[in-house]
C-alpha positions as a Markdown table, in Angstrom:
| # | Residue | x | y | z |
|---|---|---|---|---|
| 1 | Met | 12.8 | 11.9 | 19.5 |
| 2 | Thr | 11.9 | 13.9 | 16.3 |
| 3 | Ala | 8.6 | 13.5 | 15.1 |
| 4 | Ala | 10.0 | 11.4 | 11.9 |
| 5 | Arg | 11.9 | 9.3 | 14.5 |
| 6 | Asn | 9.1 | 8.5 | 16.6 |
| 7 | Val | 7.0 | 7.5 | 13.6 |
| 8 | Glu | 9.8 | 5.5 | 12.3 |
| 9 | Leu | 10.2 | 3.6 | 15.6 |
| 10 | Pro | 7.5 | 0.9 | 14.9 |
| 11 | Met | 8.9 | -0.2 | 11.5 |
| 12 | Ile | 12.5 | -0.7 | 13.1 |
| 13 | Phe | 11.0 | -3.2 | 15.6 |
| 14 | Ala | 8.9 | -4.7 | 12.5 |
| 15 | Gly | 12.3 | -5.0 | 10.5 |
| 16 | Val | 11.3 | -2.5 | 7.6 |
| 17 | Ala | 14.5 | -2.0 | 5.3 |
| 18 | Pro | 16.1 | 1.9 | 6.1 |
| 19 | Ser | 15.1 | 3.2 | 2.5 |
| 20 | Arg | 11.5 | 2.0 | 2.6 |
| 21 | Arg | 11.1 | 3.3 | 6.4 |
| 22 | Arg | 12.0 | 6.7 | 5.3 |
| 23 | Glu | 9.5 | 6.9 | 2.4 |
| 24 | Arg | 6.7 | 5.4 | 5.0 |
| 25 | Val | 7.5 | 8.1 | 7.4 |
| 26 | Glu | 7.0 | 10.8 | 5.0 |
| 27 | Glu | 3.8 | 9.6 | 3.4 |
| 28 | Ser | 2.7 | 8.9 | 7.2 |
| 29 | Leu | 3.5 | 12.3 | 8.2 |
| 30 | Ala | 2.2 | 14.0 | 5.3 |
| 31 | Ser | -1.2 | 12.1 | 5.7 |
| 32 | Val | -1.7 | 14.0 | 9.1 |
| 33 | Gly | -0.4 | 17.2 | 7.8 |
| 34 | Leu | 3.0 | 17.2 | 9.7 |
| 35 | Leu | 5.6 | 16.6 | 7.2 |
| 36 | Pro | 6.8 | 20.3 | 7.6 |
| 37 | Arg | 7.2 | 19.5 | 11.3 |
| 38 | Ala | 9.3 | 16.2 | 10.9 |
| 39 | Lys | 12.3 | 17.4 | 12.7 |
| 40 | His | 10.7 | 18.9 | 15.8 |
| 41 | Arg | 10.8 | 17.3 | 18.9 |
| 42 | Pro | 7.6 | 16.8 | 21.3 |
| 43 | Asp | 8.3 | 19.7 | 23.2 |
| 44 | Gln | 8.1 | 22.1 | 20.0 |
| 45 | Leu | 4.7 | 20.7 | 19.1 |
| 46 | Ser | 1.3 | 21.5 | 20.1 |
| 47 | Gly | -0.6 | 19.1 | 21.7 |
| 48 | Gly | -2.6 | 18.5 | 18.6 |
| 49 | Glu | 0.5 | 18.1 | 16.7 |
| 50 | Arg | 1.5 | 15.5 | 19.3 |
| 51 | Gln | -1.7 | 13.6 | 18.8 |
| 52 | Arg | -1.3 | 13.8 | 15.1 |
| 53 | Val | 2.3 | 12.2 | 15.6 |
| 54 | Ala | 0.5 | 9.4 | 17.4 |
| 55 | Ile | -1.9 | 8.6 | 14.6 |
| 56 | Ala | 0.8 | 8.7 | 12.2 |
| 57 | Arg | 3.1 | 6.1 | 14.2 |
| 58 | Ala | 0.0 | 4.1 | 14.7 |
| 59 | Met | -0.7 | 4.1 | 10.7 |
| 60 | Val | 2.8 | 3.7 | 9.5 |
| 61 | Leu | 2.5 | 0.0 | 9.4 |
| 62 | Lys | -0.8 | 0.3 | 7.5 |
| 63 | Pro | -3.2 | -1.6 | 10.1 |
| 64 | Ser | -6.7 | -2.4 | 9.4 |
| 65 | Leu | -8.0 | -1.2 | 12.6 |
| 66 | Leu | -7.1 | 1.8 | 14.9 |
| 67 | Leu | -7.8 | 1.6 | 18.7 |
| 68 | Ala | -8.2 | 5.2 | 19.9 |
| 69 | Asp | -8.6 | 5.5 | 23.6 |
| 70 | Glu | -9.8 | 9.2 | 24.4 |
| 71 | Pro | -7.7 | 10.9 | 21.4 |
| 72 | Thr | -9.0 | 14.3 | 22.0 |
| 73 | Gly | -9.1 | 14.2 | 26.0 |
| 74 | Asn | -6.4 | 16.2 | 26.4 |
| 75 | Leu | -6.8 | 18.8 | 23.7 |
| 76 | Asp | -8.4 | 22.1 | 23.4 |
| 77 | Ser | -11.6 | 22.0 | 21.2 |
| 78 | Val | -10.3 | 23.2 | 18.3 |
| 79 | Ser | -7.3 | 20.7 | 18.4 |
| 80 | Gly | -10.0 | 18.0 | 19.1 |
| 81 | Arg | -12.1 | 18.8 | 16.1 |
| 82 | Glu | -8.9 | 18.6 | 13.8 |
| 83 | Ile | -8.1 | 15.0 | 15.7 |
| 84 | Val | -11.9 | 13.9 | 14.7 |
| 85 | Gly | -11.7 | 15.3 | 11.3 |
| 86 | Leu | -8.4 | 13.5 | 10.6 |
| 87 | Leu | -9.8 | 10.0 | 12.0 |
| 88 | Ser | -13.0 | 10.3 | 10.1 |
| 89 | Arg | -11.2 | 11.2 | 6.7 |
| 90 | Met | -9.3 | 7.9 | 7.7 |
| 91 | Asn | -12.5 | 5.9 | 8.3 |
| 92 | Ala | -14.3 | 7.4 | 5.0 |
| 93 | Glu | -10.9 | 5.8 | 3.3 |
| 94 | Gly | -11.6 | 2.3 | 4.6 |
| 95 | Leu | -9.9 | 2.2 | 8.2 |
| 96 | Thr | -12.0 | 0.7 | 10.9 |
| 97 | Ile | -11.6 | 2.8 | 14.0 |
| 98 | Val | -12.9 | 1.9 | 17.9 |
| 99 | Leu | -12.6 | 5.2 | 19.8 |
| 100 | Val | -13.5 | 5.3 | 23.7 |
| 101 | Thr | -14.6 | 8.6 | 24.5 |
| 102 | His | -16.7 | 10.3 | 27.3 |
| 103 | Asp | -17.4 | 13.1 | 25.4 |
| 104 | Pro | -21.0 | 12.8 | 23.7 |
| 105 | Ala | -20.0 | 15.7 | 20.9 |
| 106 | Ile | -17.1 | 13.5 | 19.7 |
| 107 | Ala | -19.3 | 10.1 | 19.6 |
| 108 | Ser | -21.9 | 12.1 | 17.5 |
| 109 | Phe | -19.2 | 11.8 | 14.7 |
| 110 | Ala | -19.5 | 8.0 | 14.8 |
| 111 | Arg | -21.6 | 5.8 | 12.4 |
| 112 | Arg | -22.3 | 3.7 | 15.4 |
| 113 | Thr | -22.1 | 3.8 | 19.1 |
| 114 | Ile | -21.8 | 1.5 | 21.9 |
| 115 | Arg | -22.3 | 2.7 | 25.2 |
| 116 | Met | -21.6 | 1.2 | 28.6 |
| 117 | Arg | -22.8 | 1.9 | 32.1 |
| 118 | Asp | -21.2 | 0.3 | 35.4 |
| 119 | Gly | -19.1 | -2.0 | 33.0 |
| 120 | Arg | -22.2 | -3.2 | 31.2 |
| 121 | Leu | -23.2 | -2.8 | 27.7 |
| 122 | Leu | -26.4 | -0.8 | 27.0 |
| 123 | Pro | -28.5 | -1.6 | 24.1 |
| 124 | Asp | -27.6 | 0.2 | 20.9 |
| 125 | Gly | -29.1 | 3.7 | 20.7 |
| 126 | Asp | -30.2 | 3.6 | 24.6 |
| 127 | Gly | -28.0 | 5.8 | 26.6 |
| 128 | Asn | -30.4 | 6.3 | 29.4 |
| 129 | Ala | -31.4 | 2.8 | 29.9 |
| 130 | Pro | -31.5 | 1.9 | 33.8 |
| 131 | Pro | -28.7 | -0.4 | 34.9 |
């Protein structure tokens, strides 16, 4: 599927009218900087661009919460910073983001971090507490 069709898919399942879907696809792809790549297939996009398509798809129905599991895990450092910047901007605009990462550099962007060790929550701010 093209990037546009990929972003449109959740709206099809949600019963959004076709005319409204086109408008929202454009808005969503523009918000992640990919409107010019709307007709490209995944094999024509970089890893960072594919991740931004996934974010656009997740955001197209305008949720109040975004769950992001290792959103930079398979990306080079430049693409990873772009994704973190995008998520930071969305958070500043009012979106609540729960982000899971093993990368302390990515976690440092969060206003609050909650750490786990061996399946147990650690006290806030205590990444080195004994189990």
